[in-house]
N, C-alpha and C positions, 0 to 999 in steps of 0.2 A: 465282619470287615475287614478288607486285606489291604493294605496299602503298598504301592510300587512306583518308586521314582515321583511324578505326580499324579500318579493314578490311584485311587482310592473305588474299592470296588466293595459295593453291602449286598448282602441277599438276605431272603426273604424265605420263609415257610410259613405257608398257610393250611395249618389242617379243613380239610372239605368233608368229612363226617360229621361234624356237630350242624356244620351247614344242612346235613342232608342230602348232600351229591357225590359226584365219587369223579375220576378224569382217568382218560384214556391218554396214555403218549400220542401225539403225532392230530389228534383232535384242538381247533382252534377255541379258544376263548375270549371272554367278552373284557376288558377290565379299561383302565383309565386310573389314572395317579393325581393327585395334587397335593405340594408340596407348599407350606407359607412360613414364610421367614418374619416373627415377630421376637423380638425379645422384652414386649412388653410395653413398648410406644404407639403399636399398632404395625398393620402390614407392611413389611417395607420390600420383598419380592413373594412374587408369586411361580412355581417350577411346574409347568405342565407337561404330565402324557398322555396327550389325545383329551378332550372335552369330556364334559358329562357327568362332571364332577361341581365345579365352580363354572359361572356364578351360580349356575341350574342346573338339579337335577335330570340330565338324561342320559338314560342308558344306550340311545339309538346312536349315542354319540362317541361311544368306548372304542377301544380300535382292538384290534385282534394279535391275542401271541397265542402263542406255541410252548410248551414246557418239557423238558425231560425228565 
């Protein structure tokens, strides 16, 4: 996590070898992300980047990303 002024940047690392796959720079991956805000009283908000995870699983609705 990196904070600069009012901007917070998060990073993530996903090892692909345990998934039985590899990645080449410049090739698109299909992905989706859903973050739920729930402090114990039920879902308050949902943040999504592409569909495909919630409310139903649909890999065809994933978006494309390129990794560096």
